C-alpha positions in Angstrom: -22.3 4.5 -1.0 -25.5 5.3 0.9 -25.3 8.1 3.4 -26.3 5.9 6.4 -23.5 3.4 5.5 -21.0 6.3 5.6 -22.5 7.6 8.9 -21.9 4.1 10.4 -18.2 4.5 9.4 -18.1 8.0 10.9 -19.5 6.6 14.2 -16.6 4.1 14.0 -14.1 6.9 13.7 -15.3 8.6 16.8 -15.6 5.4 18.7 -11.9 4.6 17.9 -10.9 8.2 18.6 -12.6 8.1 22.0 -10.6 4.9 22.8 -7.5 6.8 21.9 -8.4 9.8 24.0 -9.0 7.4 27.0 -5.6 5.8 26.3 -3.8 9.1 26.4 -5.5 10.0 29.7 -4.8 6.7 31.3 -1.0 6.9 30.8 -0.7 3.2 31.8 0.0 1.4 28.6 0.0 -2.1 29.9 -3.4 -1.8 31.6 -5.1 0.4 29.1 -7.6 -2.1 27.7 -8.6 -3.2 31.2 -9.0 0.4 32.3 -11.1 1.5 29.4 -13.4 -1.6 29.4 -14.0 -1.2 33.1 -14.9 2.5 32.7 -12.0 3.6 34.9 -10.9 6.1 32.3 -13.2 8.0 29.9 -12.7 9.0 26.3 -15.1 11.5 24.6 -18.1 12.2 26.8 -21.3 10.6 25.8 -23.1 13.9 25.3 -20.3 15.2 23.1 -20.6 12.1 20.9 -24.3 12.7 20.6 -23.6 16.3 19.5 -21.2 15.0 16.8 -23.8 12.6 15.5 -26.4 15.4 15.3 -24.0 17.6 13.4 -23.4 14.9 10.8 -27.2 14.6 10.3 -27.8 18.4 9.9 -29.2 19.6 6.6 -28.0 23.2 6.8 -25.8 25.0 4.3 -22.5 23.3 4.0 -20.5 26.3 5.2 -22.7 26.5 8.3 -22.1 22.8 9.1 -18.4 23.3 8.9 -18.5 26.4 11.1 -20.6 24.4 13.6 -17.9 21.7 13.6 -15.1 24.3 14.2 -17.1 25.8 17.0 -17.6 22.3 18.6 -13.8 21.6 18.3 -13.0 25.0 19.8 -15.3 24.2 22.8 -13.8 20.7 23.3 -10.0 20.5 23.1 -10.1 16.7 23.1 -11.4 17.0 19.5 -8.5 19.2 18.2 -6.6 16.3 16.6 -9.8 15.4 14.7 -10.5 18.9 13.4 -9.2 18.6 9.8 -10.3 14.9 9.4 -13.7 16.1 10.6 -13.7 18.5 7.7 -13.1 15.5 5.3 -15.8 13.4 6.8 -18.4 16.2 6.9 -17.6 17.1 3.3 -18.2 13.6 2.1 -21.3 13.3 4.2 -22.6 16.5 2.6 -21.8 15.2 -0.9 -23.6 11.9 -0.2 -26.7 13.6 1.2 -26.9 16.3 -1.4 -26.4 14.1 -4.4 -29.0 11.6 -3.1 -31.6 14.4 -2.9 -30.5 16.7 -5.7 -28.6 14.5 -8.1 -25.0 14.7 -9.4 -25.8 18.2 -10.7 -25.3 19.5 -7.2 -21.6 19.0 -7.6 -21.6 21.4 -10.5 -23.5 24.1 -8.8 -22.1 27.5 -8.0 -22.9 26.9 -4.3 -20.8 23.8 -4.2 -17.9 25.4 -6.1 -17.9 28.2 -3.7 -17.9 25.8 -0.8 -14.9 23.9 -2.3 -13.0 27.1 -2.7 -13.6 28.0 1.0 -12.2 24.6 2.0 -9.2 24.6 -0.4 -6.7 24.7 2.5 -8.6 22.5 4.9 -8.9 18.7 5.3 -6.4 15.9 5.0 -5.5 12.9 2.8 -8.2 11.0 4.6 -10.6 12.2 1.9 -8.5 10.3 -0.7 -8.6 7.1 1.4 -12.4 7.3 1.9 -13.0 8.1 -1.8 -10.9 5.0 -2.7 -12.9 2.7 -0.5 -16.1 4.1 -1.9 -14.8 3.4 -5.3 -14.0 -0.2 -4.3 -17.5 -0.7 -3.0 -19.1 0.7 -6.2 -16.9 -1.5 -8.4 -17.1 -4.5 -6.0 -13.3 -5.0 -5.7 -11.2 -5.7 -2.7 -9.1 -2.8 -1.5 -5.4 -3.4 -1.8 -2.2 -1.4 -1.2 -0.9 -1.5 -4.7 -4.3 -0.6 -6.2 -4.6 2.3 -3.8 -1.2 3.8 -4.6 -0.6 2.9 -8.2 -4.2 2.5 -9.5 -5.9 5.3 -7.6 -3.4 7.8 -6.3 -0.6 7.7 -8.7 -0.5 7.6 -12.5 2.3 5.2 -13.7 3.2 7.5 -16.5 3.3 10.6 -14.3 5.7 9.7 -11.5 6.4 13.3 -10.4 2.9 14.5 -9.7 2.1 16.1 -6.4 0.6 13.0 -4.9 3.9 11.1 -5.4 5.6 13.4 -2.8 2.8 13.0 -0.4 2.8 9.2 -0.5 6.5 8.6 -1.0 6.8 7.6 2.7 4.4 4.7 2.0 6.1 3.8 -1.2 9.5 3.6 0.5 8.1 1.5 3.4 5.7 -0.9 1.6 7.9 -3.8 2.9 6.4 -3.1 6.3 3.2 -4.8 5.1 5.1 -8.0 6.0 6.4 -6.7 9.3 4.9 -7.1 12.8 2.3 -4.5 13.9 4.6 -2.9 16.4 7.2 -2.2 13.7 4.5 -0.4 11.6 3.5 1.7 14.6 7.1 2.5 15.4 7.8 3.6 11.8 4.5 5.6 11.7 5.5 7.5 14.9 8.5 8.8 13.0 6.6 10.0 10.0 6.1 13.7 9.6 4.2 15.9 7.1 0.8 15.2 5.5 0.8 11.4 6.2 1.8 11.7 9.9 -1.6 10.8 11.2 -2.6 8.4 8.3 0.5 6.3 7.7 0.0 3.9 10.6 -3.8 3.1 10.2 -3.5 2.9 6.4 -0.6 0.4 6.6 -2.4 -1.6 9.2 -5.5 -1.7 7.2 -3.8 -2.8 4.0 -1.9 -5.4 6.1 -5.2 -6.8 7.0 -5.3 -5.8 10.6 -8.9 -5.1 11.3 -10.8 -4.4 14.5 -11.3 -8.0 15.2 -7.7 -8.9 14.5 -5.3 -8.7 17.5 -3.0 -7.1 18.3 -4.0 -4.0 16.1 -6.1 -1.9 18.5 -4.3 -2.7 21.7 -0.9 -1.9 20.1 -2.2 1.4 18.7 -3.5 2.4 22.1 -0.3 1.4 23.9 2.4 2.5 21.5 1.1 5.0 18.9 2.2 8.7 19.0 -1.4 9.6 17.9 -3.6 6.9 19.5 -6.9 8.8 19.0 -6.6 9.6 15.3 -4.8 6.3 14.5 -7.5 4.2 16.2 -10.2 6.4 14.7 -9.0 6.1 11.1 -8.5 2.3 11.5 -12.1 2.0 12.8 -13.3 4.2 9.9 -11.6 2.2 7.2 -12.8 -1.1 8.6 -16.4 0.2 8.7 -16.2 1.6 5.2 -14.9 -1.8 3.9 -17.9 -3.6 5.3 -20.4 -0.8 4.4 -23.9 -1.9 3.8 -23.8 -4.8 6.3 -24.7 -3.1 9.5 -25.7 0.4 10.4 -25.8 1.6 14.0 -26.8 5.3 13.3 
């Protein structure tokens, strides 16, 4: 995946996240789409979104970029829910940029190993989802629920690996792929643990609910327990799937 294609997806994340922030502020679920479109309630401020874009384009040392992100989140409480996902997205952006300039050897350098150790307890499972979609793009295959879980996350002959326990909520509820959107969101609101903020957008994505497909986004904004991150991740996944077609960065 080219860095500028990924940055387009990152822009999508923060666009969706901003819609979710606006939805939380509006506190009027039935009128939320009308209020946002008419500018009656604001998400992330435009200048803050510019600062985020600049951060993803920085070419400093990886640790300095991550510190700058933490500082930005500390200064803007609206970004708190995006803190750890931001780590995932920045890490992948750094990998794409560094390997493009320095080659795959960068990932074997002491500097990168040290950076990985520093972030051992940071980030979320969003990195796995992004890596999977990048793999789909590279191999020119359509992303699918079964392929993501059984072909990418889980080894069929090792059912008790750590990833199994992380994704068992999705395994147990895969029948929701045939359910209405509101049922997926309701179930997602009850999920706890590492998939709490990923279950809903991942299930909607694999169900085929994309940004242009109603009622995905309106239902997230009206009924999701985490409208900002749920909308953000769905935007991100959809942009990654179509990577290479349009770049707005």
